[in-house]
C-alpha positions in Angstrom: 19.4 -13.9 8.8 21.6 -16.3 11.0 19.5 -19.1 12.5 20.5 -18.3 16.1 19.1 -14.8 15.9 15.9 -16.0 14.3 15.5 -18.6 17.1 16.1 -15.9 19.7 13.5 -13.5 18.2 10.9 -16.3 18.0 11.6 -17.3 21.6 11.2 -13.7 22.7 7.9 -13.5 20.9 6.6 -16.6 22.6 7.8 -15.4 26.0 6.1 -12.1 25.5 2.9 -13.8 24.4 0.4 -12.6 21.8 -2.2 -10.3 23.2 -5.9 -10.5 22.6 -6.7 -7.9 20.0 -10.0 -6.2 20.0 -11.7 -4.1 17.3 -10.2 -0.8 16.2 -7.8 -0.7 19.2 -6.0 -3.9 18.4 -2.8 -2.0 17.5 -2.3 -1.1 21.2 -1.2 -4.6 21.9 1.7 -4.7 19.4 4.2 -4.1 22.1 3.3 -7.6 23.5 3.8 -9.4 20.1 3.2 -8.9 16.4 0.5 -10.8 14.4 0.9 -14.6 14.3 -0.3 -17.3 11.8 -3.7 -18.7 12.3 -6.9 -19.8 10.5 -8.5 -17.3 8.1 -12.0 -16.0 9.0 -12.9 -16.7 5.4 -11.8 -20.4 5.5 -9.2 -22.1 3.4 -8.3 -21.3 -0.2 -10.0 -23.3 -2.9 -8.4 -24.6 -6.1 -7.5 -21.8 -8.5 -10.2 -20.5 -10.8 -9.9 -19.8 -14.5 -8.0 -16.6 -13.8 -5.4 -18.4 -11.7 -6.7 -17.1 -8.4 -7.1 -19.3 -5.4 -9.9 -17.7 -3.3 -12.0 -18.6 -0.2 -15.5 -20.1 -0.6 -18.0 -17.4 -1.8 -15.5 -15.2 -3.7 -15.2 -14.8 -7.5 -12.8 -13.0 -9.7 -12.6 -11.3 -13.1 -9.9 -9.6 -15.1 -10.9 -5.9 -15.7 -7.8 -4.8 -17.7 -4.7 -6.0 -19.5 -1.6 -3.9 -20.2 -1.5 -2.6 -23.8 -5.0 -3.9 -24.5 -8.2 -2.0 -24.7 -10.3 -2.0 -21.5 -13.4 -4.0 -22.3 -16.3 -1.8 -23.6 -14.0 1.2 -24.1 -11.5 2.4 -26.7 -8.9 3.1 -24.0 -5.6 1.1 -23.9 -4.5 0.1 -20.4 -1.1 1.1 -19.2 2.0 -1.1 -18.7 3.3 -2.0 -15.2 0.2 -1.2 -13.2 1.1 -0.4 -9.6 -0.5 1.6 -6.7 -4.3 2.2 -6.8 -7.3 3.4 -5.0 -11.1 3.5 -5.4 -13.3 6.6 -5.3 -17.1 7.1 -5.2 -18.7 8.4 -8.4 -22.4 8.9 -8.3 -24.0 5.5 -8.0 -20.8 3.8 -9.2 -17.1 4.2 -8.5 -13.7 4.7 -10.1 -10.5 2.6 -9.7 -7.2 4.5 -10.4 -3.9 2.9 -11.1 -0.3 4.1 -11.5 2.0 3.0 -14.3 5.6 2.3 -13.0 7.5 2.9 -16.2 9.9 5.8 -17.0 9.0 8.9 -18.9 5.5 8.0 -19.8 4.3 6.5 -16.4 1.3 8.5 -15.2 -2.1 7.3 -14.0 -5.1 5.6 -15.7 -8.7 5.2 -14.4 -11.6 2.8 -14.9 -15.2 3.9 -14.2 -17.8 1.4 -13.0 -21.6 1.8 -12.8 -23.7 0.7 -9.8 -23.8 -2.9 -11.1 -20.0 -3.1 -11.6 -20.1 -2.7 -15.4 -17.2 -0.8 -16.9 -18.5 2.4 -18.5 -15.3 4.2 -19.4 -11.5 4.3 -19.0 -9.2 7.2 -19.4 -5.9 8.9 -18.5 -5.5 11.4 -15.6 -1.7 12.0 -15.6 0.8 11.9 -18.4 4.6 12.2 -18.9 5.8 11.3 -15.4 8.4 8.7 -14.3 8.1 5.5 -12.3 4.7 6.2 -10.7 4.8 3.6 -7.9 2.3 3.8 -5.1 0.4 6.8 -3.7 -2.8 7.4 -1.7 -6.2 9.0 -1.7 -7.1 12.2 0.1 -10.2 13.1 2.1 -11.1 15.6 -0.7 -11.2 12.8 -3.3 -7.9 13.3 -5.2 -5.3 10.6 -5.9 -1.6 11.3 -4.9 0.6 9.6 -7.4 4.2 9.2 -6.2 7.3 9.0 -8.4 9.9 6.6 -7.3 13.3 8.2 -8.2 15.8 10.3 -6.3 14.1 13.6 -7.4 10.6 12.2 -7.5 7.5 14.3 -6.9 4.0 13.7 -5.6 1.4 14.5 -8.2 -2.1 15.4 -7.1 -4.6 14.0 -9.7 -8.3 14.1 -10.3 -9.8 10.5 -10.5 -12.6 11.8 -12.7 -10.1 13.4 -15.2 -11.8 16.7 -15.2 -9.0 18.8 -13.6 -5.3 18.8 -14.6 -2.8 17.0 -12.4 -0.6 19.3 -10.3 2.9 18.6 -8.9 3.3 19.1 -5.1 7.1 19.8 -4.6 6.5 21.0 -1.0 5.9 17.4 -0.1 9.6 16.7 -0.9 11.7 15.5 -3.7 12.9 11.9 -3.0 12.2 8.3 -3.9 8.5 8.4 -3.0 6.6 5.2 -2.6 3.2 5.7 -0.9 1.1 8.3 0.9 -1.7 8.1 3.5 -3.9 11.0 4.7 -4.7 11.5 8.4 -7.7 13.7 8.6 -7.6 13.9 12.4 -4.2 15.4 12.6 -4.5 17.0 9.1 -1.2 15.5 7.8 -0.1 13.2 5.0 2.3 10.3 5.8 4.9 9.4 3.2 7.2 6.4 2.7 10.6 6.3 0.9 11.9 3.4 -1.1 15.6 3.5 -0.1 17.6 0.9 1.8 18.0 3.7 4.5 14.9 5.6 3.7 12.8 7.6 6.2 9.1 7.9 7.2 7.8 11.4 6.7 4.7 13.5 7.3 3.6 16.6 5.5 1.7 19.3 7.3 -0.1 21.5 4.8 -0.4 25.2 5.6 -4.1 24.7 4.9 -5.7 21.3 5.1 -7.0 20.4 1.6 -4.3 22.4 -0.1 -1.0 20.6 -0.6 0.8 23.5 -2.4 2.6 24.6 0.7 3.4 23.3 4.2 6.1 21.6 6.3 7.8 18.3 5.6 8.8 16.4 8.8 10.7 13.2 9.4 10.2 10.6 12.1 12.8 10.7 14.9 13.4 8.0 17.4 15.5 5.0 18.5 13.1 2.2 17.6 9.7 1.0 18.7 8.1 3.1 21.4 7.6 6.8 21.7 8.8 8.8 18.7 8.8 12.5 17.6 8.9 14.5 14.4 11.6 17.0 13.1 11.4 19.5 10.2 13.3 18.6 7.1 15.3 21.8 6.3 15.4 21.6 2.5 12.7 19.3 1.1 12.5 20.7 -2.5 15.9 21.8 -3.6 18.8 20.0 -2.0 22.4 18.9 -2.2 22.0 16.6 0.8 19.1 14.1 0.3 16.1 14.6 2.6 16.8 11.3 4.4 20.2 12.6 5.5 19.2 16.2 6.5 18.2 15.3 10.1 20.8 13.5 12.1 18.3 11.9 14.5 16.0 10.6 11.8 14.9 6.9 11.9 15.9 4.9 8.9 13.9 2.0 7.4 14.9 -0.8 5.1 13.0 0.1 2.0 9.6 1.8 2.7 6.7 0.4 0.6 2.9 0.6 1.2 1.3 3.0 3.6 -2.3 3.2 4.8 -4.1 5.1 7.6 -7.1 3.7 9.4 -8.6 3.9 12.9 -6.0 6.3 14.2 -3.0 4.2 13.0 -0.8 4.6 10.0 0.5 1.2 8.8 3.5 1.0 6.5 5.7 -1.8 5.2 9.4 -2.2 4.8 10.7 -4.8 2.3 14.3 -5.1 3.6 13.2 -6.7 6.9 9.7 -7.9 5.9 7.8 -5.8 8.5 4.5 -4.1 8.8 4.9 -1.1 11.1 2.1 0.6 13.1 2.4 4.3 13.9 -0.2 5.2 16.6 -0.8 8.8 15.6 -2.5 9.9 18.8 0.1 8.4 21.2 3.0 9.2 18.8 4.2 5.6 19.3 5.7 3.2 16.8 5.2 -0.6 17.0 5.6 -3.7 14.8 2.3 -5.2 13.5 4.1 -8.1 11.7 7.6 -9.4 11.4 8.4 -12.6 9.6 11.3 -13.2 12.2 8.8 -12.9 15.0 6.6 -15.8 13.9 6.6 -18.1 16.9 5.7 -21.4 15.2 5.8 -22.7 11.6 6.7 -20.7 8.5 5.9 -17.1 8.1 3.0 -16.8 5.6 3.7 -13.3 4.5 6.9 -12.5 2.6 7.9 -9.7 0.3 5.6 -7.1 1.9 4.5 -4.3 -0.4 1.2 -2.3 -0.9 -1.3 -2.4 1.9 -5.0 -1.4 2.3 -7.7 -2.1 4.9 -11.4 -2.8 5.2 -13.6 -0.3 7.0 -13.5 -2.6 10.0 -9.7 -2.5 10.2 -8.5 -5.8 8.7 -5.3 -5.2 6.7 -4.7 -6.7 3.3 -1.0 -6.8 2.5 0.2 -7.6 -1.1 3.4 -9.6 -1.8 6.1 -8.6 -4.2 7.1 -12.1 -5.4 7.2 -15.0 -3.0 4.1 -17.1 -3.8 2.1 -14.1 -5.0 -0.4 -13.8 -2.2 -2.5 -11.0 -0.6 -2.3 -11.8 3.1 -4.8 -10.7 5.7 -3.9 -9.4 9.1 -7.0 -9.5 11.2 -8.0 -7.1 14.0 -7.5 -10.0 16.4 -3.9 -10.5 15.4 -4.0 -13.3 12.9 -1.9 -13.3 9.7 -3.1 -15.6 7.0 -3.4 -15.8 3.1 -6.5 -14.4 1.6 -5.8 -15.2 -2.0 -3.0 -16.6 -4.1 -2.3 -15.9 -7.8 -0.9 -18.9 -9.7 1.1 -18.6 -13.0 2.5 -15.2 -12.3 5.7 -16.3 -10.4 8.0 -13.5 -11.8 5.5 -10.7 -11.0 4.4 -8.7 -8.0 0.9 -7.9 -6.6 0.2 -4.2 -6.6 -2.5 -1.6 -6.0 -5.0 -3.4 -3.6 -8.0 -1.2 -3.0 -11.6 -1.8 -2.0 -14.7 -0.4 -3.7 -16.5 2.2 -1.6 -19.1 -0.3 -0.4 -16.3 -2.8 0.6 -17.7 -5.6 -1.6 -15.0 -5.7 -4.3 -11.2 -5.8 -4.0 -9.1 -4.5 -7.0 -5.4 -5.2 -7.5 -2.9 -5.9 -10.3 -0.2 -8.3 -11.3 2.4 -5.8 -12.5 4.4 -8.0 -14.9 1.8 -10.7 -15.5 2.5 -14.3 -16.6 5.5 -13.3 -18.7 7.4 -11.5 -15.9 8.7 -9.0 -18.4 10.3 -6.1 -16.5 8.6 -3.5 -18.8 5.2 -4.7 -17.5 3.7 -5.1 -20.9 1.8 -8.2 -19.6 0.2 -6.6 -16.6 -3.2 -7.8 -15.3 -5.7 -5.9 -13.2 -8.2 -8.0 -11.3 -11.4 -7.6 -9.3 -12.5 -10.0 -6.5 -16.1 -9.9 -5.3 -17.4 -11.6 -2.2 -18.5 -11.3 1.5 -15.7 -9.2 2.9 -15.9 -8.4 6.6 -16.7 -4.7 7.1 
């Protein structure tokens, strides 16, 4: 970006001021200014631990899986290129599911933990799919695994591995990235990883059944009020879904997507933004933009997968840069939460909290080697006093 435009945007942000954010309604102030750098509520990062993770005081880490190696305590071999993930309750324990972003044999794997956090099993829940990137959980406890190619599908999978995965073509065939369920409006939001991609929502005919429904695309002229328009041909097309509605908004590479407290947050890598769609007001705002950082250097670069605590703090993973997960707090502060050293040619993927909010899972897709096939992927767990 030319320096003069960057200086103009920063000056505009300063003039507008940064509003005082408050609890779950902090998104309402985005029109007055996106999140700005500030001190972390967890304190500064300490020196890296034995796993290469620089964490705040009181937090610890462990490696729970390595690509092409058996998951400890099981006979299951963990997949290459671990990507999007989520956690699900399972009796007294929980399950972490993870996509594999490789062609032809991508799919999804899962690790089951008992109440103490001990791994009890690992297994496959989806096979034979291509470039499974991100996805999202549903209120009925399934995992939506999204294929990232031009004719990609959303696959609905069972985290427990008891039911067969099912393709959901009614949700559109495009370069899917992530999905986020909105139980209040009974829709699923979807991002598209294209340089001119769109932001979609799927309205199932029956909530809880994704086999049929209507795919819609966001329509508007920028931040502020927006609307939705039906995509005419979401399943079988000669014109890509992103080009079927002339008034559709286009975004520079849709990435992560997460719904919480009435807002669907999604990231776009081409302009390094975190967007906030206020679902009740049908309004779009910017939660973070590296060009709107008023002072100093922008701490968050290469925005990718995103998740949130139950209290509304966002955790945004970086694709590259200095391999951090950054925190965007409910009072409008953006700051590093952790940094992974020694994985400079990788990306951080799949952040997800355990059901009780005490553990954060994520992966380094290409690990220390940076090999594009992801055969050196790492999956981590961080435990500590997260705000809830």
